[in-house]
C-alpha angles and dihedrals in degrees: 000000000000133000123271118234088267091102100035116099131207121226090257092052090048090054091049091050091052091047089051090052092051092049093045091050091053091045095050092076093059113092112186098219097040113073116228090237095056106140110250125225110248114252109199099144133020133197119207118198114209122038096212125118092288097044092047091049092050090049089053093048088055097042088050089066094043100262116140112235133198110206112205127192136169096235138037096232091052090051093049093047090049094050091045089054091050091050091049091051092051091044088054091053091050091048091052091050092245094117134029118231093244092056091046090055092047091053094045090052089059092062117078124178132214143161091216117102088197087073088083089077095094097041122112089197129027118196116195110207106171123130123291103279116127093204092052092047092048090051090053092048091052087057092045090051088058099039109033119089120254111277095021113140112240111205130183119207095212122152094211117340122126106271090195089063090052094046090048093071091060132073089226109055089156088071096050121097140158117249107184107190120186121232127284083036096192090057110031115090101211128093119177108205107203118208115209120201094264101033109134117241092237090055090056092045091049094050093046089052093047089053090054091048090052089055093253134131106240116204124186121231134176121224115289131136102284092001110233105320104042092038090064093036091059089061092047094052096040093056092045088056093046089051089058091050090047097052114289121110121228093252091052093053091046093047092053092049091049090049087053087056110267114138090225136017119245096251092051087050091052091051092049095048094041124261089235093067105121092004096134094046093050093045090052093049094055093082096057106030120116116272096208095086143048120267130194112228100157092105091057090052090051089055091049086058092050092251096142096151131247094355092060096036093246139057125124083342135022124246131208116229111279092006125101096193110123112237124193112257118209090198091059093043091052090049091052091051091049091050091051090052091047089053091048093246117147105218115234133190110258123215118225087242094058092045091054094042094050093048095045107031092059087057092049092049091050090048089056089054091051091052093047092051091043092238086132118037097217142357090253090060090058090048092051092049088054097043095047103032109027107036095248106172107266094217090065092055097224133304098285093045089049090052090054092049093051091043125254095242089058093046091047092049090056093045089053089049091052090046092055089048102039108018128202105035093052099056100142114246110247091229091055091049092049095048092046092049092047092049091243134133135223085251089064089065 
């Protein structure tokens, strides 16, 4: 079954969506309680802790605008691997004619490497970019509290941990902030600046400005699991997985999402990133998670079978050697059908419309919750996060803009239908209900 014209846009609608995106990008830098003329803290030198893909990318983003960076790692091999990756990235830019060799050498000269944490002492800004482990991050911030100079900004590049818990181990929570870069950090345009309860206004203003200088779109978020971007993304991926359990096949979900305008479908994205990303964390959470709702564990079962995605030659799809094109895999499709039967789910044919609605409307509903709790300042901020960091099709203007175009009463009616059918995850957001009943839009906020 095909899509209705609900998700097709005219040229005029496309133009309006792009104009909305431009206006929302400009608006994102305005923070109501922080005056535009707030004096910024000077950033002459930065230390980045963790020389992995993320840390190296952040170091490049800073060197690219002429800021000297000290890259710190716990072991020599990690440091060497990190610097090698930075050199390779710059070499690629030179090979493509995007960068001249002199400029490459100038940027590389701005990055120094060390194993000594004490090297943070001269930094005006320290960005911690180690993996997502709250205990590890707290340990690093205890050291930074002792070693960093007074007034240095202490930023954590977390994709969803509680920044207040990290700030709490320091004697200077006013200097602690979240700086969620997206990988690869020297390429991706989005920076989520995360405001903890004690973060000083000039710290926020300085980081928002630094984002702009690095050529990024900086969007402010309050603390919430996954902040703005990953909070919505969780709903998108969860529904895609439920759709597969309910009767769709991975290629059908991906085809509907590509028809909507995404460059890649979610299952092809999983296979590219690696299905084992977050495997240990999710496995550990299974013992303590609530039992009053449905969970999607198919991806864990794929990992148990060694189906990690492109790197293992099979995941949600299969891959021929030396070719990254996803191919349908009868073995995977049989496994999915068996799992549905095991769970007592009678598989149904899914229309493209329902696939798109289930993937997108959960995001819209979550966005309404973020606005209500003031995690996101405005609907346009959510749209910009999605357009710049998550590949949301530009001609749809972002999830909240799309909801307004379709009409909130129509979106709410479908969410209520999904709630009756699937329960917990589809509880309608009170703000969405209120706006729909009052005949208003997210834009009216």
